[in-house]
C-alpha positions as CSV (number, residue, x, y, z in Angstrom):
1,X,109.3,137.6,178.8
2,X,106.0,135.9,179.4
3,X,104.7,133.8,176.6
4,X,101.8,135.7,176.9
5,X,103.3,138.9,175.5
6,X,105.8,137.2,173.0
7,X,102.3,135.6,171.4
8,X,101.0,139.3,171.3
9,X,103.6,141.0,170.2
10,X,104.3,138.3,167.6
11,X,101.3,138.5,166.2
12,X,101.2,141.6,165.8
13,X,104.2,141.1,164.0
14,X,102.9,138.4,161.7
15,X,100.4,141.0,160.4
16,X,102.9,143.7,159.7
17,X,104.9,140.6,157.3
18,X,101.4,139.8,155.8
19,X,100.6,143.6,155.0
20,X,104.3,144.1,153.8
21,X,104.6,141.1,151.4
22,X,100.6,141.2,150.8
23,X,99.6,138.1,151.2
24,X,96.6,136.9,153.3
25,X,98.6,133.6,154.7
26,X,101.3,130.9,154.1
27,X,100.9,127.9,153.1
28,X,104.0,126.4,155.1
29,X,105.9,128.2,158.0
30,X,109.5,126.3,157.7
31,X,111.3,128.0,160.7
32,X,115.1,127.3,161.5
33,X,115.1,129.9,164.5
34,X,113.8,129.0,168.3
35,X,114.5,132.4,169.3
36,X,112.0,133.9,167.3
37,X,108.3,133.9,166.5
38,X,107.9,130.1,168.5
39,X,104.5,130.0,168.5
40,X,103.9,128.9,165.1
41,X,100.1,128.3,165.4
42,X,99.7,132.1,165.2
43,X,100.5,132.1,161.2
44,X,97.5,129.9,161.5
45,X,99.0,128.1,158.2
46,X,98.3,124.4,157.3
47,X,101.7,122.8,157.6
48,X,104.1,124.2,160.4
49,X,108.1,123.0,160.5
50,X,110.5,123.6,162.6
51,X,114.1,122.2,161.7
52,X,117.3,123.3,164.0
53,X,120.1,123.1,161.9
54,X,121.9,123.5,164.7
55,X,122.0,122.7,168.3
56,X,120.6,125.4,170.4
57,X,120.7,125.5,174.4
58,X,117.5,127.6,175.5
59,X,114.2,126.9,176.9
60,X,112.7,128.8,173.7
61,X,113.7,125.4,171.7
62,X,110.9,123.3,174.0
63,X,108.2,125.6,173.2
64,X,108.3,126.1,169.2
65,X,109.3,122.6,169.2
66,X,105.3,121.4,170.4
67,X,103.7,123.8,167.7
68,X,105.3,122.0,165.2
69,X,103.5,119.8,162.8
70,X,107.1,118.5,161.8
71,X,110.8,118.4,162.9
72,X,113.6,117.9,161.3
73,X,117.1,117.5,162.4
74,X,120.3,117.0,161.1
75,X,121.9,114.8,163.9
76,X,120.6,112.2,166.5
77,X,121.8,113.9,169.5
78,X,118.9,116.9,168.3
79,X,116.6,114.3,167.6
80,X,116.9,112.6,171.0
81,X,116.7,116.3,172.9
82,X,113.2,117.2,171.3
83,X,111.7,114.0,170.9
84,X,110.1,114.5,174.6
85,X,108.0,117.6,173.4
86,X,106.8,116.4,169.7
87,X,106.3,112.6,168.1
88,X,107.4,113.8,164.8
89,X,111.1,114.3,164.9
90,X,112.9,113.0,161.9
91,X,116.7,113.1,161.9
92,X,117.3,113.8,157.9
93,X,121.0,114.9,158.2
94,X,122.5,117.8,156.0
95,X,122.2,118.3,152.3
96,X,124.6,119.5,149.0
97,X,123.7,121.5,146.2
98,X,124.4,120.2,143.4
99,X,127.0,122.6,142.6
100,X,129.4,120.4,144.6
101,X,129.3,117.7,141.6
102,X,130.2,120.3,138.9
103,X,134.4,119.3,138.5
104,X,134.8,122.8,136.2
105,X,138.3,123.6,137.8
106,X,138.1,127.8,138.0
107,X,140.6,128.4,140.4
108,X,144.1,130.0,138.7
109,X,145.9,128.1,141.8
110,X,147.5,125.7,140.7
111,X,151.0,123.5,142.3
112,X,152.1,119.8,142.5
113,X,152.5,119.7,145.9
114,X,149.8,117.9,148.2
115,X,147.1,119.8,149.4
116,X,145.2,120.2,152.7
117,X,142.0,121.5,153.5
118,X,140.3,123.0,156.4
119,X,136.7,124.5,155.5
120,X,135.2,126.8,157.7
121,X,135.6,129.4,160.6
122,X,139.4,129.6,162.2
123,X,137.4,131.9,165.6
124,X,136.1,128.6,167.0
125,X,137.4,125.6,168.9
126,X,139.5,123.9,166.8
127,X,143.0,122.1,168.0
128,X,145.1,124.2,167.2
129,X,148.2,122.6,169.2
130,X,147.4,119.5,167.0
131,X,147.0,121.7,163.7
132,X,150.2,123.2,164.2
133,X,152.2,120.1,165.0
134,X,150.7,119.0,161.4
135,X,151.5,122.2,159.6
136,X,155.5,121.7,161.0
137,X,156.1,118.0,160.6
138,X,155.0,118.6,156.8
139,X,156.8,121.8,155.7
140,X,156.5,120.3,152.2
141,X,153.0,120.1,152.4
142,X,150.5,122.5,151.8
143,X,147.8,123.6,154.5
144,X,145.2,125.6,152.9
145,X,142.0,127.1,154.8
146,X,138.9,128.4,153.9
147,X,136.7,130.7,156.2
148,X,137.1,133.8,158.2
149,X,139.8,134.0,159.9
150,X,138.5,137.4,162.1
151,X,135.1,137.7,163.6
152,X,131.7,137.2,161.2
153,X,128.3,136.9,160.7
154,X,128.1,133.5,162.3
155,X,131.2,134.3,165.2
156,X,131.0,137.9,166.6
157,X,134.5,137.5,169.1
158,X,138.2,137.3,167.9
159,X,139.0,134.5,171.0
160,X,142.2,133.2,168.4
161,X,143.6,135.9,167.5
162,X,146.9,134.7,168.4
163,X,146.0,131.5,167.3
164,X,145.4,133.0,163.7
165,X,148.4,135.1,163.5
166,X,150.8,132.0,164.3
167,X,149.0,130.0,161.8
168,X,149.8,132.7,159.2
169,X,153.1,132.9,160.2
170,X,154.1,129.3,158.3
171,X,155.7,129.7,155.2
172,X,153.4,126.1,154.1
173,X,150.0,127.6,154.9
174,X,147.8,129.9,152.7
175,X,144.4,131.7,154.6
176,X,142.0,132.3,151.9
177,X,139.4,134.2,153.5
178,X,135.5,133.3,153.3
179,X,135.3,132.3,149.6
180,X,131.4,132.4,146.9
181,X,129.4,128.7,147.0
182,X,129.4,128.8,143.6
183,X,133.6,128.9,143.0
184,X,134.0,126.8,146.3
185,X,133.7,123.0,144.4
186,X,136.4,124.3,142.3
187,X,138.7,124.7,145.2
188,X,138.0,121.6,146.7
189,X,138.6,119.8,144.2
190,X,142.0,120.9,143.8
191,X,142.7,119.5,146.9
192,X,144.6,115.8,148.2
193,X,143.4,115.8,151.9
194,X,140.2,117.6,154.6
195,X,140.6,118.2,157.9
196,X,138.3,118.5,160.6
197,X,140.3,119.3,163.3
198,X,137.6,120.3,166.8
199,X,139.2,120.6,170.0
200,X,138.0,117.2,172.5
201,X,136.8,120.4,175.1
202,X,134.4,121.7,172.2
203,X,130.8,120.5,173.0
204,X,129.7,117.1,171.1
205,X,126.5,117.8,170.0
206,X,128.1,120.9,168.1
207,X,130.4,118.7,166.3
208,X,127.9,115.8,165.8
209,X,127.6,116.4,161.7
210,X,129.3,119.3,160.1
211,X,127.6,120.6,156.9
212,X,130.9,120.9,155.5
213,X,131.2,116.9,155.3
214,X,129.1,116.4,152.4
215,X,131.0,119.4,150.1
216,X,134.5,117.2,151.0
217,X,132.7,114.1,150.4
218,X,131.4,115.4,147.0
219,X,135.0,115.7,146.0
220,X,135.5,112.0,146.6
221,X,138.9,112.9,148.2
222,X,139.9,111.3,151.9
223,X,138.5,113.4,155.1
224,X,140.9,113.1,158.7
225,X,138.4,114.2,161.2
226,X,138.7,114.0,164.9
227,X,135.0,112.0,166.4
228,X,132.0,112.5,165.5
229,X,129.4,109.7,166.5
230,X,126.9,110.4,163.7
231,X,129.6,108.7,161.7
232,X,130.6,106.1,163.3
233,X,130.5,103.0,161.2
234,X,130.7,105.0,158.1
235,X,132.6,101.9,156.2
236,X,135.7,104.4,154.8
237,X,133.3,107.7,154.5
238,X,135.5,109.3,157.0
239,X,138.7,108.4,158.7
240,X,138.1,109.4,162.5
241,X,140.3,109.1,165.4
242,X,138.7,109.4,169.3
243,X,141.8,111.0,170.6
244,X,142.6,114.0,168.3
245,X,146.6,112.8,169.3
246,X,145.9,109.9,167.5
247,X,145.2,111.9,164.2
248,X,149.1,113.0,164.3
249,X,150.0,109.7,163.2
250,X,146.8,109.1,161.0
251,X,148.1,111.9,158.6
252,X,151.2,109.9,158.6
253,X,150.0,107.0,158.0
254,X,147.0,108.6,155.3
255,X,150.4,110.3,153.4
256,X,152.2,107.1,153.3
257,X,149.4,105.4,150.9
258,X,147.0,108.2,149.8
259,X,146.9,106.3,146.4
260,X,144.8,103.8,148.5
261,X,142.6,106.1,150.4
262,X,142.1,107.9,147.5
263,X,141.7,105.2,145.5
264,X,138.5,105.2,142.7
265,X,136.7,102.7,144.9
266,X,136.6,104.8,147.8
267,X,136.3,108.2,145.6
268,X,133.1,106.7,144.2
269,X,131.3,105.7,147.6
270,X,132.0,108.9,148.8
271,X,130.7,110.9,146.1
272,X,127.9,108.2,146.0
273,X,126.7,109.2,149.4
274,X,127.3,113.2,148.9
275,X,125.0,112.5,145.7
276,X,122.4,110.9,147.9
277,X,122.0,113.9,150.1
278,X,121.6,116.3,147.3
279,X,119.2,119.3,148.4
280,X,116.2,118.2,145.9
281,X,116.8,114.7,147.5
282,X,116.4,116.1,150.7
283,X,112.9,118.1,149.1
284,X,111.7,114.9,148.1
285,X,112.3,113.0,152.0
286,X,110.4,116.0,153.6
287,X,107.7,115.6,151.1
288,X,107.3,112.1,151.7
289,X,107.4,112.8,155.9
290,X,104.7,115.3,154.8
291,X,102.6,112.7,153.1
292,X,102.8,110.4,156.1
């Protein structure tokens, strides 16, 4: 649609929004969505922020980026993509809720076996062959999956139904589905090792800095992941392999010396990093950027 007509209809929509909530002007417009209301100046607000929490491939992003006073990104890849359209682009990474530092174990599920956890939607490009190998090679370890296994609000297609069905067939796998955020910390704190296992043909930008990383780090437990440029040189925060096939060997290595990988020193380092990136501290950081 031509930007002239988009602006015309969006102006009408903005007036309806203001009338509905009975407000004349907004102090801050903070948009996470390039697909709606691209011309932020239509709001006539003194502060206009564009904050893409994900990677978007649309020409509309150039437009919303050009209207923002400040752009916040979660990884360097997106920052570099948007810098040609705005001089005020800052990579602030992700944030994590203070809720994840409460150590109460509220869940009733408990066994003495080692527990590996993967958090996220199972209907995406996970390296299922590698995952199945890990599960099959370690029948005495529990593999827990938290997140939707069918279509959800984030992913409508069910492209990996056969893989999920096979995943359910193992005797040592547990698919818990989605769990309320307030209950999630207690589940994660029961785990011994976390996995991030994207397919190697997944878009590198999409896996540059998953939000779940900080939630994993809040537990202090070891994380084994496919390659993520954002965490290169992370000083023991995350164990990464550039080639997914090497994850099989690294997994065995971690299990053989789990006392080291989950040592108090490394756990404190991971937790400290997560604590330095809480939502409250991110808000303070953003306030500083607006002041400058």
